[in-house]
C-alpha positions in Angstrom: 11.6 8.3 116.7 15.1 9.0 117.8 15.9 10.7 114.5 12.6 12.8 114.9 13.8 13.9 118.5 17.0 15.0 117.1 16.0 17.5 115.1 13.3 18.9 117.9 14.8 22.6 118.9 15.4 23.2 122.5 12.9 25.2 124.2 14.7 28.3 125.4 13.5 29.0 128.7 13.5 25.4 129.7 17.2 25.3 128.5 17.6 28.7 130.6 16.3 27.0 133.7 18.2 23.9 133.4 21.2 25.8 133.3 20.5 28.2 136.3 19.3 25.2 138.5 22.3 23.0 137.4 24.6 26.1 138.5 22.6 26.5 141.6 23.2 23.0 142.6 27.0 23.2 141.7 27.3 25.8 144.2 25.4 24.1 146.8 28.0 20.8 146.2 30.8 22.9 147.6 28.6 24.5 150.6 26.7 21.2 151.9 27.5 17.9 152.9 26.4 14.9 150.3 22.9 14.1 152.0 21.8 17.9 153.0 18.2 18.5 152.4 19.1 21.8 150.4 21.7 20.0 148.2 19.2 16.9 147.3 16.4 19.4 146.5 18.8 21.5 144.7 20.0 18.4 142.6 16.3 17.0 142.0 15.1 20.2 140.9 18.1 20.1 138.1 17.6 16.7 137.2 14.0 17.2 136.9 14.4 19.8 134.4 17.0 17.8 132.3 14.2 15.1 132.3 12.0 17.9 130.2 15.1 18.4 127.8 15.5 14.6 127.2 11.8 14.6 125.9 13.1 16.8 123.3 16.7 15.7 122.9 18.7 12.4 123.4 21.6 14.5 124.5 22.4 18.1 125.4 25.4 19.7 124.3 26.6 22.8 126.0 29.6 24.5 124.4 31.9 26.9 126.1 33.9 29.9 124.5 35.5 32.2 127.5 32.5 33.3 129.5 29.5 32.5 127.0 27.3 29.2 126.4 26.8 28.0 122.7 24.1 25.4 122.1 23.2 24.4 118.6 25.4 27.3 117.1 23.7 30.2 119.2 24.9 32.0 121.8 22.7 32.3 124.9 22.3 35.5 126.8 26.1 37.0 127.3 25.1 39.0 129.7 23.1 36.7 132.5 25.6 36.4 135.2 24.4 32.8 136.0 25.5 31.9 132.3 28.9 33.4 132.6 29.5 32.0 135.9 28.9 28.4 135.0 30.8 29.0 131.7 33.8 30.4 133.5 33.5 27.3 135.6 34.0 24.9 132.9 36.8 27.2 131.2 38.8 26.8 134.1 38.7 23.1 133.8 39.9 23.6 129.9 36.2 22.1 129.0 35.1 23.4 125.8 32.0 21.4 125.6 30.1 19.1 128.2 27.0 16.7 126.9 24.6 15.2 128.9 22.8 12.1 127.8 19.3 10.5 128.3 19.5 8.2 131.3 21.8 10.5 133.4 21.0 10.2 137.2 21.3 12.4 140.2 24.1 10.8 141.4 26.0 11.4 138.1 25.0 15.0 138.2 26.4 14.9 142.2 29.7 13.3 140.8 30.1 15.9 138.1 29.8 18.7 140.3 32.4 17.0 142.4 34.7 17.1 139.6 34.2 20.7 138.7 34.9 21.6 142.5 38.5 19.6 142.5 41.4 21.6 142.6 43.5 19.8 139.7 45.9 22.7 139.1 47.5 23.6 136.1 48.1 20.4 134.2 47.5 18.8 130.7 44.0 18.0 129.1 45.1 14.5 129.3 45.4 14.5 133.1 42.2 16.5 133.0 40.8 13.8 131.3 41.8 10.7 133.5 40.4 12.7 136.4 36.7 13.1 134.8 37.1 9.1 133.6 37.8 8.1 137.2 34.4 9.6 137.9 32.8 6.8 135.9 30.0 9.0 134.4 28.4 7.1 131.7 25.7 9.9 130.7 28.3 12.8 131.0 30.9 13.2 128.4 33.4 16.4 128.2 35.4 17.6 125.6 38.6 19.1 126.7 41.2 21.6 125.2 44.4 20.0 125.0 47.0 22.8 124.6 50.0 20.1 124.8 49.4 19.2 121.1 50.5 22.5 119.8 54.4 23.0 119.2 55.7 26.7 118.5 59.1 27.9 116.8 61.1 30.6 118.4 59.5 32.9 115.9 55.8 32.1 117.0 57.1 32.5 120.6 57.5 36.0 120.1 53.8 36.3 118.9 51.9 34.3 121.7 48.8 36.7 120.8 48.3 35.0 117.4 46.5 31.7 116.5 48.3 28.4 117.5 50.6 26.9 115.0 48.0 23.6 114.5 45.4 26.0 113.9 47.4 28.0 111.0 48.1 24.6 109.6 44.3 23.5 109.3 43.5 27.3 108.2 46.0 26.6 105.5 44.5 23.3 104.4 40.8 24.3 104.3 42.1 27.7 102.1 44.0 25.6 99.9 47.5 27.4 100.9 48.8 24.3 102.0 48.6 20.6 100.7 48.0 17.6 102.6 51.7 16.5 102.5 52.5 19.4 103.9 50.0 19.3 107.0 49.7 15.7 107.5 52.3 15.2 109.9 51.0 18.5 112.2 47.5 17.5 111.6 47.8 14.0 112.8 49.2 15.2 116.1 45.9 16.9 117.2 43.5 14.7 119.3 40.2 14.2 118.0 38.5 16.1 120.6 40.7 19.4 119.9 40.4 19.0 116.3 36.5 18.9 116.8 36.5 21.8 118.9 38.3 23.7 116.3 35.6 23.0 113.7 32.8 23.5 116.0 34.0 27.0 116.3 33.9 27.6 112.5 31.1 29.1 110.5 29.6 26.9 108.0 30.6 29.0 105.0 34.4 28.7 106.5 34.3 24.9 105.2 34.1 24.5 101.6 32.1 21.1 100.3 35.8 19.4 99.1 37.3 20.2 102.3 35.6 17.6 104.4 37.4 15.0 102.0 40.8 16.5 102.5 40.6 16.7 106.1 39.9 13.2 106.5 42.2 12.0 104.2 44.9 14.3 106.0 44.0 13.1 109.5 44.5 9.5 108.6 47.0 10.0 106.1 47.8 6.3 104.5 51.0 5.4 102.4 51.5 2.4 100.4 53.3 0.5 103.0 50.6 1.1 105.5 47.1 -0.2 105.6 44.2 1.5 107.2 44.0 0.1 110.8 41.2 -0.2 113.2 42.9 2.4 115.4 42.7 5.0 112.7 38.8 4.3 112.3 38.3 4.8 116.1 40.1 7.8 115.8 37.9 9.2 113.0 34.8 8.2 115.1 36.1 9.9 118.2 36.4 13.1 116.1 32.9 12.9 114.2 31.2 12.2 117.7 32.6 15.4 119.2 31.5 17.5 116.1 28.3 19.7 116.3 25.2 18.1 114.8 25.2 20.0 111.4 29.0 18.8 110.8 28.4 15.3 111.9 26.7 14.2 108.4 28.8 16.3 106.3 32.2 14.7 107.8 30.7 11.3 108.4 29.4 11.3 104.7 33.0 12.2 103.3 34.5 9.2 105.6 31.8 6.6 104.2 33.1 7.6 100.8 36.8 7.8 101.3 36.8 4.6 103.1 34.3 2.4 100.8 37.1 1.9 98.3 39.5 0.2 101.0 38.1 -3.4 100.4 40.4 -6.1 102.5 42.0 -3.0 104.7 38.6 -2.0 105.5 37.4 -5.3 106.7 40.5 -5.8 108.6 39.9 -2.3 110.5 36.3 -3.3 111.1 37.3 -6.6 112.5 39.8 -4.8 114.8 37.4 -2.4 116.5 35.3 -5.0 117.7 31.2 -5.7 117.5 30.3 -2.9 119.9 32.0 -0.4 118.1 30.9 -1.3 114.6 27.2 -1.2 116.0 28.1 2.5 117.3 29.0 3.1 113.7 25.9 1.7 112.3 24.0 3.7 114.8 25.5 6.8 113.9 25.1 6.2 110.3 21.4 5.8 110.5 20.9 8.8 113.0 22.7 11.2 110.3 21.0 9.2 107.6 24.0 8.7 105.3 23.8 6.8 102.2 26.3 3.9 102.2 28.1 2.9 99.3 27.2 -0.6 97.8 31.1 -1.7 98.3 31.0 -0.8 102.1 27.4 -2.2 102.5 28.8 -5.6 101.4 31.6 -5.3 103.9 29.2 -4.6 107.0 26.7 -6.9 105.7 28.9 -9.7 107.0 29.0 -8.5 110.3 25.2 -9.4 110.4 25.4 -12.8 109.5 24.9 -15.1 112.3 24.2 -18.9 112.5 21.5 -18.9 114.6 20.9 -22.9 114.1 24.1 -23.4 116.0 22.8 -21.9 119.4 22.0 -24.1 122.0 21.4 -23.3 125.8 24.0 -24.5 128.1 22.4 -26.9 130.7 23.7 -27.0 134.5 21.8 -29.4 136.6 18.0 -29.0 136.0 18.5 -25.4 135.2 20.0 -23.6 132.2 22.6 -20.7 131.9 21.9 -17.6 129.6 24.3 -14.8 129.4 26.4 -16.2 132.6 22.9 -16.0 134.4 21.9 -19.3 136.1 17.9 -19.9 135.6 16.4 -22.4 138.3 14.1 -24.9 137.1 11.1 -23.1 138.4 11.8 -20.3 136.1 12.1 -22.3 133.2 8.7 -23.8 134.2 7.2 -20.4 134.6 8.1 -19.4 131.3 6.7 -22.4 129.7 3.4 -21.9 127.9 1.8 -25.3 129.1 2.1 -24.1 132.6 0.8 -20.2 131.8 -2.5 -21.2 133.5 -1.1 -22.5 136.8 0.1 -18.8 137.4 -2.3 -16.8 135.5 -6.1 -17.7 136.4 -8.9 -16.9 134.6 -10.4 -14.6 137.0 -7.3 -12.7 136.9 -7.3 -12.5 133.0 -11.1 -11.3 133.1 -10.2 -8.5 135.6 -7.5 -7.5 133.2 -9.7 -7.3 130.4 -12.6 -5.0 132.1 -9.5 -2.7 132.8 -8.8 -2.6 129.3 -12.2 -2.2 128.3 -13.0 0.9 130.8 -13.6 3.9 129.0 -11.4 6.7 131.0 -13.0 9.4 129.5 -15.9 9.1 131.3 -14.0 8.9 134.7 -13.6 11.9 136.7 -10.0 12.9 136.8 -10.2 16.2 138.8 -8.8 15.0 141.8 -5.5 13.4 139.8 -5.2 16.7 138.1 -5.2 18.3 141.6 -2.7 15.8 142.9 -0.3 16.5 139.8 -0.6 20.1 140.7 0.6 19.7 144.1 3.4 17.5 143.3 4.8 19.6 140.6 8.4 21.1 141.2 7.0 24.3 141.1 4.1 24.0 143.7 6.9 22.1 145.9 9.0 25.2 145.6 6.4 27.8 146.5 5.1 25.7 149.5 9.0 25.0 150.7 9.4 29.2 150.5 6.0 29.9 151.8 6.9 27.4 155.0 10.2 29.1 155.6 8.6 32.4 155.3 5.8 31.5 158.2 8.6 30.2 160.2 10.3 34.0 160.2 7.1 35.5 160.5 5.9 33.6 163.6 6.7 34.5 167.2 8.9 31.7 167.8 11.6 33.1 165.8 13.3 34.9 168.8 14.0 31.3 170.3 15.8 29.8 167.2 19.1 29.4 167.4 21.3 32.0 165.1 22.7 29.0 163.1 19.3 27.9 162.1 18.1 31.3 161.3 21.2 31.7 159.2 20.4 28.2 157.1 16.5 29.4 156.5 17.7 33.0 155.3 20.1 31.5 153.1 17.5 29.1 151.6 15.1 32.3 151.2 18.3 33.6 149.0 18.5 30.5 147.1 14.9 30.9 146.3 14.7 33.9 145.4 17.3 33.5 142.8 15.6 30.7 141.5 11.9 32.6 141.5 13.5 35.7 139.6 15.1 33.0 136.9 11.4 31.5 136.5 9.6 34.7 136.7 7.8 34.2 139.9 7.6 37.5 141.2 4.8 37.1 143.7 7.2 34.8 145.9 10.0 37.4 145.4 7.5 39.9 147.0 6.6 37.7 149.8 10.6 37.1 150.4 11.3 41.2 150.4 8.2 41.6 152.8 9.4 39.2 155.6 12.7 40.8 155.3 11.1 43.8 156.4 8.7 42.6 158.8 11.1 40.0 160.5 11.3 39.9 164.5 13.7 42.7 165.7 15.3 40.1 168.0 19.3 41.0 168.0 20.5 37.5 167.4 18.4 37.3 164.1 18.7 41.2 163.0 22.5 40.6 162.2 21.3 37.6 159.9 18.7 39.9 158.4 21.1 42.8 157.6 23.6 40.6 156.0 20.6 38.8 153.6 19.2 42.5 152.9 22.9 43.6 151.6 22.5 40.6 149.2 18.9 41.4 147.8 20.1 45.1 147.1 23.6 43.7 145.7 24.3 44.7 142.0 24.4 41.1 141.4 20.9 40.1 142.6 19.1 43.1 141.1 21.2 42.4 137.7 19.4 39.0 137.9 16.4 40.5 138.5 16.3 43.0 135.9 17.4 40.2 133.4 14.3 38.3 134.2 12.2 41.5 133.7 13.3 41.3 130.1 12.3 37.7 129.6 8.8 37.6 131.8 8.1 41.2 133.3 5.5 41.9 130.4 3.1 39.0 131.4 3.3 40.0 135.0 3.6 43.9 134.8 1.5 44.6 138.1 3.8 42.3 140.2 7.2 44.0 138.4 5.7 47.6 139.6 5.2 46.4 142.9 8.9 45.0 142.9 10.0 48.5 141.7 8.0 50.2 144.0 9.6 48.5 147.0 13.3 48.9 145.9 12.5 52.6 145.1 15.5 54.8 143.5 17.9 51.7 144.0 16.4 50.2 140.8 16.4 53.7 138.7 20.3 53.4 137.5 20.5 49.6 136.9 17.3 50.0 135.0 18.7 52.7 132.9 21.9 50.7 132.2 20.0 47.9 130.8 18.0 50.4 128.6 21.2 51.8 127.4 22.1 48.3 125.7 18.6 47.0 124.8 18.1 46.3 121.3 14.4 45.1 121.1 12.0 48.0 120.9 9.1 46.0 122.8 11.5 45.7 125.8 12.8 49.1 125.5 8.9 50.7 125.9 8.4 48.1 128.8 11.8 49.4 130.8 10.7 52.9 129.9 6.9 52.5 131.6 9.1 51.1 134.5 11.5 53.8 134.8 8.8 56.7 134.4 6.8 55.0 137.7 9.7 56.5 139.7 8.6 60.1 139.2 11.1 63.0 140.0 14.0 60.6 141.0 13.8 59.2 137.3 14.2 62.8 136.0 17.0 63.7 138.0 19.0 60.6 136.9 17.8 61.2 133.3 19.5 64.7 133.5 22.8 63.0 134.3 22.7 60.5 131.8 21.4 62.9 129.1 25.1 63.9 128.5 25.5 60.7 127.0 27.0 61.4 123.3 25.0 58.7 122.0 21.5 60.2 120.3 19.3 57.3 121.0 20.2 57.9 124.9 19.5 61.5 125.0 16.3 61.1 123.2 15.2 58.3 125.8 16.2 60.4 128.7 14.5 63.6 127.5 11.6 61.2 127.0 11.9 60.3 130.6 12.2 63.7 131.8 9.1 65.1 129.8 7.1 62.0 131.6 8.5 62.5 135.1 10.4 66.4 135.6 9.1 69.2 137.2 9.2 72.6 135.4 12.6 73.6 136.6 13.9 70.1 135.3 11.9 70.3 131.9 13.7 73.8 131.2 17.2 72.4 131.2 16.3 70.6 127.7 16.7 73.7 126.1 20.4 73.1 125.4 19.2 69.8 123.6 16.6 72.0 121.0 19.3 72.3 118.4 20.9 68.9 118.4 21.5 67.8 114.9 19.5 64.6 115.1 15.8 65.8 114.7 14.5 62.9 117.0 16.5 64.4 119.9 15.5 68.2 119.3 11.7 67.5 119.0 11.9 65.6 122.4 13.7 68.8 124.0 11.1 71.0 122.3 8.3 68.9 124.1 9.9 69.4 127.5 9.7 73.0 127.1 6.3 73.3 126.0 5.4 71.4 128.5 7.0 73.7 131.1 5.3 76.5 129.1 8.7 78.1 128.3 8.3 80.8 125.2 11.8 79.4 124.1 10.0 76.1 123.1 7.7 78.2 121.1 10.5 79.7 119.1 12.2 76.5 118.7 9.0 75.1 117.2 8.6 77.5 114.8 12.2 77.0 113.5 11.5 73.1 113.1 8.0 74.1 111.3 10.2 76.1 108.9 12.7 73.2 108.3 13.3 71.7 104.8 13.3 68.3 106.1 9.8 67.3 105.6 9.9 64.7 108.6 10.9 67.3 110.8 8.5 69.6 109.7 5.5 67.4 109.9 6.5 66.0 113.3 6.8 69.8 114.5 3.1 70.5 113.0 1.9 67.6 115.3 3.4 68.7 118.4 1.9 72.2 117.9 -1.5 70.6 117.7 -0.8 68.4 120.6 0.0 71.4 122.7 -2.6 73.5 121.2 -0.1 76.4 120.5 -1.9 79.2 119.4 1.2 81.4 118.4 1.9 79.4 115.8 -1.7 79.6 113.8 -0.2 82.2 111.4 2.6 79.6 110.5 0.0 77.1 109.9 -2.4 79.1 107.8 0.5 80.4 105.9 1.2 76.8 104.8 -2.2 76.0 103.6 -2.3 79.1 101.4 1.0 78.0 99.8 -0.2 76.6 96.2 0.3 72.9 96.2 1.9 72.0 92.7 1.7 68.2 93.4 -0.5 65.8 94.8 2.0 65.1 97.7 1.7 68.9 98.7 -1.8 68.8 98.9 -1.8 65.6 101.3 1.2 67.5 103.2 -1.6 70.3 104.3 -3.5 67.8 105.9 -1.4 67.8 109.4 -1.7 71.6 109.2 -5.6 71.1 109.1 -5.5 68.6 112.0 -3.4 71.0 114.1 -5.5 73.9 113.5 -8.6 71.7 114.5 -6.6 71.0 117.8 -5.7 74.4 118.5 -9.7 75.6 117.9 -8.6 79.2 116.7 -11.7 80.8 115.0 -9.5 83.0 112.5 -8.5 79.6 110.7 -12.3 79.4 109.7 -12.3 81.3 106.6 -8.8 79.8 105.4 -10.3 76.0 105.8 -13.1 77.2 103.9 -11.6 78.4 101.1 -10.1 74.9 100.6 -13.3 73.6 100.2 -13.8 75.8 97.1 -10.6 74.7 95.8 -10.4 72.9 92.2 -7.6 71.1 90.1 -7.7 68.8 87.2 -4.6 66.5 87.9 -4.6 65.9 91.6 -8.1 65.4 92.2 -7.9 62.6 94.6 -5.2 64.3 96.7 -7.4 67.4 97.1 -10.2 65.3 97.8 -8.6 63.6 101.0 -7.4 67.3 101.9 -11.3 68.5 101.7 -12.6 65.6 103.7 -10.2 66.5 106.4 -11.5 69.6 106.4 -14.9 68.9 106.6 -14.2 66.4 109.6 -12.4 69.2 111.5 -15.1 72.1 110.6 -17.8 69.6 112.1 -15.8 68.6 114.9 -14.3 71.7 116.3 -15.5 75.0 114.5 -19.5 74.3 113.5 -20.6 75.2 116.9 -18.2 78.0 117.6 -19.0 79.6 114.1 -22.7 79.8 114.6 -22.1 81.1 118.0 -20.5 84.2 116.5 -22.7 84.2 113.7 -20.4 83.7 110.8 -22.2 80.2 109.7 -23.6 82.0 106.5 -24.9 78.6 105.6 -21.6 77.0 104.8 -22.7 74.3 106.8 -25.3 73.1 104.0 -23.4 74.6 101.2 -20.2 72.4 101.8 -22.0 69.3 102.7 -20.9 69.3 106.4 -23.5 67.5 108.6 
């Protein structure tokens, strides 16, 4: 079961919530005393989410690279301000990675936050490790960067921007430029944690298969005079335990194969390690499913041979002593099978049997589900927020002390960040509403204005928009109401996110939000359309088309000749919507383009806007003799455009297509004729009959 859990991937949403709540509780530790209700609630929220993660994994490791968090080799959202804040906090303590293990308690989480708040100063990683170890956090471990192990020559000092000297030695060993003899003295100076951090930062393809063994032999380099020791075994174990999962198995396998031939030296090393450390080694081998060579298996088997017959409990008085615990005679009597019925009656056993035979499927568990919902963390958070909102809306607000009001508003600010991170936009709307309708008492108004500054700050807007990217599409109406509440303040941040967004689905969603602002969005689009990147211009022209007024639309003319056809066609659409004659001229230019894709898009736009002025151009395209099957099919968009425009002057030309014949490209011509019949039936049949031009063409060409 443990092996199955270690293979499960973490839920990205659940992991994001855990980091967000962990960072919130970290800030609360620096603000509130240990027993404060807000701090307790914050720690409990973070602890609850970590318990859900521990159902998937026995440990959760967060690696740090500058202000970025890496989990299982994947980088979390680099633009998320919460992730960057937490990563920067760890980086200031020289923490390369922090690992949370199953069994962690809220108290340990609190002391971990206290450690992060300590002002340790500019000291070595060893000193920082000592401070951390003093916290006695059994289920939280950190990996530190120890810069003191690196030494530089005078020449190296002049180039401090380059990689460290130790990194150069290890790289040389991996690339085969340096031998084990050349690198052993330098590599052995690196602490196990630092060496693990270095390898965790490498891509898998940077480590060749033979390099795993060379690193192990170099790191614990032996000479003929010196035997392999237990200290070196512990050193290797510490190095492997700090590696990321996919590297653990490779290095552990190489270690086992390297050490299996040591014989007596290996047995002595295992004896030096102690029973607990040998058990830890065996546990690691089982978790990574590493095959044990026969020689090592024989050595390890000796550690499992215990003489059970020699065991005898130690008596003291009328009791016995087991594991330094004295058991009284009453307890030993209770555990005796002969006295079992004295303590467990037959009626009690019958009651237990009835409970076991009860079919719970027939029970009404609806009340139990209701209780589960009401005790869920999400329900409690919403209930707490609603209670604070009710207090601020009530008539007693004027009698509340300024300090208490500040506490309530601070609580709402924290709740808003939490709701944004979990996509609970309905609660955010409630908080924004109470800020707008709160009592006008002067004592309260100053605090409310300070809170309003936070809700309109770039920090909170970035948190909100980052949340839109993940959860917004499932709550479109609530997101629209939030955007409507913020008004034009939301336009520029949304456009900034749009410029960097790589997902087409999310871009469309953000565009739908921006176009909801009307002319305000068009004004901002005219400012940003000056950007040199073609896709930014295209998006801004699309926003201008959806939101702009006539004067704003006409300003798109300067982009009609853009080198990228996607930008040019958007500019033409703006001019056609504004009924600007220059748009028709530019449209004709694009219809005559030698680029087939540009020509087809221009024809489609002509039909969509029913531009009658281009009917002669479309008829000319139909009259052009087709020499290939593709040229027949290229006439289909022109036929559709003529149908949408509905000009009767095109009837005769369309009729002539029905009379065409070809020997080689019959399938392509049949597609064209089928489109003509559909257009004639839907757009021209009634008009031709009214004008007396039907001439029995409907029955002649099988148009019904």
